[in-house]
C-alpha positions in Angstrom: 6.8 30.1 18.5 7.5 26.3 16.9 5.1 25.1 14.6 4.7 21.3 14.1 3.1 20.7 10.5 1.3 17.3 10.6 1.1 14.4 8.4 -1.8 12.1 9.5 -1.3 8.5 8.0 -3.6 5.6 6.9 -2.8 2.9 4.9 0.7 4.4 3.8 -0.9 7.5 2.8 -1.1 11.2 3.8 -4.7 11.8 4.8 -6.8 14.0 6.3 -10.3 13.4 8.1 -13.3 15.5 7.8 -14.3 16.4 11.5 -12.7 13.4 12.7 -14.9 11.1 10.4 -13.0 7.9 8.9 -15.7 7.8 6.1 -14.7 11.2 4.9 -11.1 10.7 4.3 -9.1 12.9 1.5 -6.0 11.2 0.5 -3.3 13.9 -0.2 -0.4 11.8 -1.2 0.5 8.4 -1.6 4.1 9.4 -0.6 4.0 10.9 2.8 7.8 11.2 2.9 7.6 13.7 -0.1 5.4 16.1 2.0 7.9 15.9 4.9 10.7 16.5 2.5 8.5 19.6 1.0 7.9 21.1 4.7 11.4 20.8 5.6 12.4 22.4 2.5 10.4 25.1 3.4 12.0 25.8 6.6 9.7 23.2 9.0 12.3 22.1 11.8 9.4 20.0 13.1 6.9 17.3 12.1 4.1 15.8 13.7 2.7 12.6 12.6 -0.2 10.5 13.5 -1.0 7.0 12.5 -4.5 7.3 12.3 -4.9 3.6 11.3 -3.4 2.5 14.5 -5.5 5.0 16.5 -8.7 3.2 15.0 -7.6 -0.2 15.0 -4.7 -0.5 17.6 -0.8 -1.1 17.0 1.5 0.6 14.5 0.3 -0.3 11.0 2.3 2.5 9.5 5.6 2.0 11.0 7.3 1.6 7.9 5.7 4.6 6.3 6.9 6.6 9.5 10.6 5.2 9.2 10.7 6.5 5.8 9.4 9.9 6.9 12.1 10.2 9.7 14.6 9.0 7.4 13.8 11.4 4.7 14.6 14.8 6.7 16.4 16.0 9.7 13.4 17.5 10.9 12.5 16.4 14.8 9.3 14.0 14.5 6.7 14.0 17.3 
């Protein structure tokens, strides 16, 4: 079995929505790349990233954050 820990992004931060509600957002980190490093350090070989801001507004507003995450580990990113 392959597990893909998720990092959801909004405004360059790692966040989580409560039941998909953008008004009920919890910020977990202002440095999502560090979360990726932590996941990788604990054995994760794969990462799943979601640009929630892009899903809401269109485009890829968190592309630079995604690039930082991608360059921070050797994990496969989806």
